[in-house]
N, C-alpha and C positions, 0 to 999 in steps of 0.2 A: 696290692697283690703280692703275696709272698711266694718265694720259689718252693715248689713242691718236690722237684726231682733234681739230682745233681747234674743231669744232662742240660738243664736250663741255665746253669752257671756259665757266664761268658768266659771266665778264666779257664774252666774245664774244656770249653769248646776250642779255645786257642791252643791249649796243651795238646789236645787230640790232633789238631791240624799240624802242630809241630812234630808230633809222633809219626804221622803219616808222611810228612816231608823227610824225616830222618830215614824212614824205611826206604823211600825212593832213592835218596842220596847214597845210602850204603850198598845198594844193589850193584854199583859199579866198583866196589872195593875188590882188591885181590882175593882170590879164593882162599888163600892161606890165612886170611883175617876173619873168615867166617865164624870161627869159634873164639876169636880174640876180640879185636876192636869193634867189629860189626855187632857181635853179641852184646858187648858192654854198652855201646851207645844206644842200641835199640832198647835194651832193658831199662836204661836210665830214662829215656824218653817216655816209655810206657809208664814208668813209675810216677811221673809227674801227674798225669791225669788220674792214675789209680789212687794216689795219696789224696788228691782233691776229693775224689768220690768217697774214699773211706772216711775222711774227716767230716764230710757232709752228713754221714750216717751216725756220728757220735753225738751223744747228748750233752756232754761236758764241753763248755766253750774252750777250756784249756786244751782238751783233746783235739778239738777242731783246729785251734791255732797251731798245735804241735804237728798235725798232719799237713797244714799249709806250709809250715817251715820245712818239713821233709820234702814236700813237693818242690819248693824253691831250691833246696839243696840238690835235688835230682836235676833240675833245670840247669843249675850251675855245672853239674857234672857233664851234662850234654854239651854245654858250652866248651868245657875243657877238651872233650873228645873231638869236637869239630876243629878246634885250634890244632890239636895233634894231627888230625886227618889232613889238614891243609899243609902243615909242616912236613908230613910224610909224603906229600904230593899225591894223595888218593883222591882229593877233590880240590876244586878251586874255591877260594873264599866266596861266600854268598852273602852279600850285605843285607839282602831281604830276609834271609833266615836268621842272621845275626840280630837284625832289628826285631824280628818276631820273638826271639828269645829274650832280648832286652825288655820288650813290652810285657811278656809273660812274667818275667822275674819281678818287674815293677808292680804288676797286678797282684802277684802272690804276696809281695811285701805289704801292699796296701790292705789286702783282704785279711791277712794275719793281724795287722794293726787294728783294723775295724773290729775283728772278733775280740781281741784283747780289751779294747776300749769299751765294748758293750758288756764285758764281764762285770764291770763296776756298777752298771745301771741296774 
């Protein structure tokens, strides 16, 4: 059985869950960060799942791989913003969220590699 919709992709589902968690975490940030760090981290988190979805709709395997790479880059950007948020004392470190992001990045890496390796077949 092949996947028919991007919503069926487990990696997209995890990216979506991370995005929802980021939204909740950033609600407690200072009001003066609303258009700064809050906006940046939320956009980066939303971008992960959006790039997975966009890549799914591409015909070219190279395009699919490129969008998975962009999704991973956005996930790493989220990781940076979370580190910064902890250092600025806006939030406490959340090992569960850190682990989710680690897992997501690993899945994105493997998905990209799988797409690229199927290109030769």
